[in-house]
C-alpha positions in Angstrom: -21.7 7.4 4.4 -21.2 3.8 3.2 -24.8 3.9 1.9 -23.5 6.2 -0.9 -21.3 3.4 -2.1 -24.4 1.2 -2.6 -25.4 3.6 -5.4 -22.5 2.4 -7.5 -22.8 -0.6 -9.9 -22.1 -4.1 -8.6 -18.9 -4.6 -10.7 -17.5 -1.2 -9.4 -18.4 -2.1 -5.8 -16.7 -5.5 -6.1 -13.5 -3.8 -7.1 -13.4 -0.6 -5.1 -15.9 -0.6 -2.2 -13.6 -1.7 0.6 -10.9 0.8 -0.5 -13.4 3.6 -0.8 -15.0 2.8 2.5 -11.5 2.9 4.2 -10.9 6.4 2.6 -14.3 7.6 3.8 -13.5 6.4 7.3 -10.2 8.2 7.3 -11.3 11.7 6.2 -14.2 14.0 7.2 -17.1 13.8 4.9 -18.2 17.2 3.5 -21.1 18.2 1.3 -18.5 18.3 -1.5 -17.7 14.6 -0.8 -21.3 13.6 -0.9 -21.9 15.5 -4.2 -18.7 13.9 -5.7 -19.8 10.4 -4.7 -23.3 11.0 -6.2 -21.8 12.2 -9.5 -19.3 9.4 -9.4 -22.1 6.8 -9.0 -24.0 8.4 -11.9 -20.9 8.4 -14.1 -20.2 4.8 -13.2 -23.7 3.7 -14.2 -23.5 5.7 -17.5 -20.1 4.2 -18.3 -20.6 0.7 -16.8 -20.1 -1.1 -20.1 -16.9 0.8 -20.8 -15.6 0.1 -17.3 -16.4 -3.6 -17.5 -14.7 -3.7 -21.0 -11.6 -2.1 -19.5 -11.5 -4.7 -16.7 -11.8 -7.6 -19.1 -9.3 -6.0 -21.5 -6.9 -5.5 -18.7 -7.2 -9.1 -17.6 -6.8 -10.3 -21.2 -3.6 -8.2 -21.5 -2.3 -9.6 -18.3 -2.9 -13.2 -19.4 -1.3 -12.5 -22.7 1.8 -11.1 -21.0 2.0 -14.1 -18.8 1.7 -16.4 -21.8 4.4 -14.5 -23.8 6.7 -14.5 -20.7 6.2 -18.2 -20.1 6.8 -18.9 -23.8 10.1 -17.0 -23.7 11.2 -18.8 -20.6 10.5 -22.2 -22.2 12.3 -21.1 -25.4 15.3 -19.9 -23.4 15.4 -23.3 -21.5 15.2 -25.3 -24.8 17.9 -23.2 -26.4 20.2 -23.6 -23.4 19.7 -27.4 -23.5 20.4 -27.4 -27.2 23.6 -25.4 -26.8 24.8 -27.5 -23.9 24.1 -30.8 -25.7 25.7 -29.7 -29.1 29.2 -28.3 -28.5 30.1 -25.6 -30.9 33.8 -26.6 -31.1 34.1 -30.1 -32.5 36.2 -32.7 -30.8 39.4 -34.2 -32.3 38.9 -35.9 -35.6 38.5 -39.7 -35.6 41.6 -41.5 -36.9 40.7 -44.5 -39.0 42.3 -47.7 -37.8 
């Protein structure tokens, strides 16, 4: 039944083929499964640009989250260094000689 997966777009296969092949190997394949895979391949081709857009959008969102998280870590480290290097309570006043 792996030949049915060849009907899916390349981008889809790159992401899901191994997982789907494992599922097909674990369960008995019925006529319903074959029809579902055929309709899924048709749907994947009809919506390939939308699927590809979601993949890139997801990657962009992930990178943005990493950038924001990294920025927050850097800001927290800089704030900590500032606080530790500038005591809030001043020392005793200097007495002129």
